[in-house]
N, C-alpha and C positions, 0 to 999 in steps of 0.2 A: 401449537402447530410446528412441525419441523421446518427449519429454515432451509429451503432448497435453492433459492435464487440469490444472486449477488450482482451488484452494480460496481463497475470498476471505472472511475473517471480517469481518462488518459488523453485529455484534450489540451493540456497546457502547452504554452509556446516553448518552454525549455530555454529561455533566453540566457540563463547562467552558463549554459554549455555551448553557446555559439563560439565558433562557427560550425561545430560538429552537428548541432541540431538544426542547421539550415536545411539539411536533407535527410536527417535521421531523427525520428521521435526520441525524446530522452528516455522514454519507457523501453526503447529497444537498445539502449547502450549495453554492451556486453559485460558480464561478470565472468571473465575468462572466455567461455564459449557458449554462454547461455544469457539471453536478454533478461533485463530486470523484470519485465512484465511476465516472462515465463515462470520466474520464481513465484510471482504473485498468484498466477493461475494454478500452479501446482499446490500452493498453500490452500487455495479454495477447494480444489479437488480432494486433497487429503483431509479436509475438514468436513466432507460430506456434501458440499455444494454440487448441484447437478447442472445448473443453468446460469449463464453469465451474460450480462449486457455490458459491453465496453463502450464508453462514451468517448468518441474520437473527435478530431477536428481536421481542419485543412492540412494537407500534407502528411497525413498519418496512414497512408495506404500500406506502408511496410508492416504495420500491425496485423492487418487482415491477411496480407500475404504470408506472414510467418506462421499464423495459426491455421492456414488452409492446407489442404493436401498438395503435394508436388509430385505427381506421378513420374515425370521425367527424371527428377533427381533420385527418386526411390529406385527407378529402373536402372539408372546408371550405377548406383551404389551396389545393388544386388549383382549386377553383371561384373562388378569389380571385386566381388567376394566380400563386400562389407555389409553383410546381412544385418548384423546387430545395429550398425549405424543407421541403416535404412529403417529399421523398426523404431529407433529413437526419433527419427525425423517424423515418421507417421504418427507416433504416439502423441505428439504435441497437440494435434487437433482432435484427438479421439476421447480424451478424458472428460470433456465437458461439452455441453451444447453452448456454442458461443454465438452471440448476436451483436450487432453494431448499430449505433445511431450517432449522428454527427451533431456536435454543439456548434451552431452556426455563428454565435457571438461569444466572446470571452467574458461571460458574466459571472464567473466564479463557481466554486465547488457546489454551493447550494443549487444553482441553476442546473449544473450538470446532473445532479442527483434527481432533480425535479423532472428531467427528461425521461427518467425511467418509470414514471408513474403507471403508464398503460401496460408496460411490460410486467411490472411486479404485481399489479392488481391489489387485492386485499390481503396479501400474505406478508408476514414479517420477512425482512431481507437483510443481507449483509452488504457493507460497503468496504471495499479494499482500495486504498489509493494505489494507482498504477506505478508510482515512482518510489514506493516504499517497500523495502524488504524487511520482514520480521524474522529474527533469528533467536528462537528459544534455546535455553540451555540444553545440553545433550540429555536425551532421554525424556524430555518433556513433550507435550502435545504441540502441534502447530499453533501459532498465535491465534488464528481465527477460531480454531477448535476450543481453545481456552475461553474465548469470549462467548462462543455459542453455549458452552456449558454453563457459564454464568447467566446467560439469557434464560436458559431453561429454569434456573433457580429463581430469578426475580420476575420473569415474565414481563419485562419492561424494556424499553429502549436502553441501550448500554453502549458505552464507548471505552476503548482501551486507552490507558494513559501510562506514562512512565516518567520517572524523575529525571530532570535535566539540570545542569548548572544554572544558577540564577542569571548569569549573563546571557544565557541562551533563550530565556523565556520570550523575548520579543520576536522570535522566529515562529512561534507556535500558538495554537489555541491553548489556553491554560484554564484548568478547572478548579472550582472551589466546592467542597462538599463535606458531608458528615459521614464518618465510617459507620458501617452497620455493626451492631453488637456481636453478631455471629461470625463476622469476617472483616477484619480491619483493612483488607485489601479491596473491599467493596464499599464504594461511597455513594450515598444519595446526593445528587447534584443540587447545589443551590444556584450556581451560575457558571457561565463560561465567558472568558474574556479573550478576544482575538488579538494576538501579538501585543501584549501589554508591555510598557516600559518596566524594567526590572523593579523599580521602586513601587510600582502600582500593581504588580502581579499578586493575585490572591494566594498563590501557592507555587511550587516548582513542579507540579504535575502537568505534563504536556500531553496533548492528544497524540496518539501513536499511529494514526493512519488506518485504524480498523474500527468499524462500527457495526452494531446490529440494531435495526430500527423496526418498530411497529409501523404499519402504513399511515398512522396518524401524522407522521412527520411531513407527509406531502401537503396536508392542509396548512401546516405552519409555513412551509416553503412558499406556498401560493400567496400568502399574505405578508411575507417578509419583504420590507422595502429594501432597496439597494443601500448598502452600507459602505464600508471602507473600500476605496478604489472604484466606486460605482458598481460593485459586485454584490450578488446575493450571497450573504455569508451564512454558511451552514450553522455556525455557532449561534447566530441570532435566532435562527429557526429552532435550534435545540433549547435555547433559553425560553422561547415561547412554549415549547412542548413541556418543559419542566414546570411551567406555571399551571398546566392543565392536568398533568399526570406525573407519576414518579419517573425519573430518568437517572440512570446509574453510571458509574465509572468503575472499571476494573483496573487496579494498579498491578500490572504483571511484571515479571522478571525478565521477559524477553527483550532483547536488544532491537532497536530500530535503526536501520540504515536509511537515511533520507537521501535518496539519489539525486534530489534536486540541489544538493550541496556538493560542490566539487571535492572538498576534503573527505566528506563521508563516503562519496563514491570511490575515491582512491583507497580509503581504509577497507571498504567492503571488498573491492577487487583483490587487494593484497591478502586479506584474511581468508577469503574463500579459496584463493589460489594456494595458500599455505596448507590448507586442509586436504588438498587433493594428492593422491599418491603419485600422479603423473607429473605434477608441477611442484609440489610442496618441498621435497628434499633439496632439489637444485635451487629453487628460489630462496629457501632459507639460507643455504650456503652463500648465495650471491649477496643477500642482504647483509649477512655477517661480514663478508669481505668488504662490501661497500662502506659499512659503518666503521670498519677498522682502517679505512683509507687505502685499501689495496686494490680497488677496482678502477683502474685507469685514472687514479687521482681525482675522482669526481667529488670526494669529500675531504 
């Protein structure tokens, strides 16, 4: 069955970005002039997703406002002769059917996904973390599309993973699995460990913020007790699912920018700004001047 629907959890408090996230959802932090969450939705649309459920929380109205139409703004831009910009503003809400539901308590990623059960029904579905930008190498398919292609191959729930430095494993869910004979980048999972200590991590393969699940995951989420931090851990539910049926991981080459991390956000902002023709050349020149000690003595 074609994967048509996606769930995007975007209910986290974003405490690492306070005070900015006191009034702005971390998913709406800009990468130059585009919010992080818009990159995520564009990846979903480019991968063939038609219908998205965004899990929001208290104080996240800016998300709904951004992906809604804004006739007054569009009218102003057209009258100012900025027709192309008006079309770009409108296009934000036209590429996907977008729905919203609020996570009333901060009970973790597993709980957020569980809230999408009625919306998804009996179909397989994708999950894209709303604070994670996936950046594939030039010329490659969007990250989610790579995962959907692998799902078509194995017809089982599958998660994207990427290698991280050992000292970083305590930030992520880490997988342990056995490579498939026909594809060394495809692993059948044995277990997942949530944020292990480096010495206890079963590998350096970290979950990369993209999943495709069969609907059986919901039954596992319903019976998963609260784990670390009193939250319903998605990794616990996936471990239960792996006992009942095959679950796979795809080790891809795409980079992950974890926007929940201040340094990763800064790297993402700079890299994406350097790629743009309107900001790249001047920014590159400024960075070179800065590093040489010539920009107002800042270094």
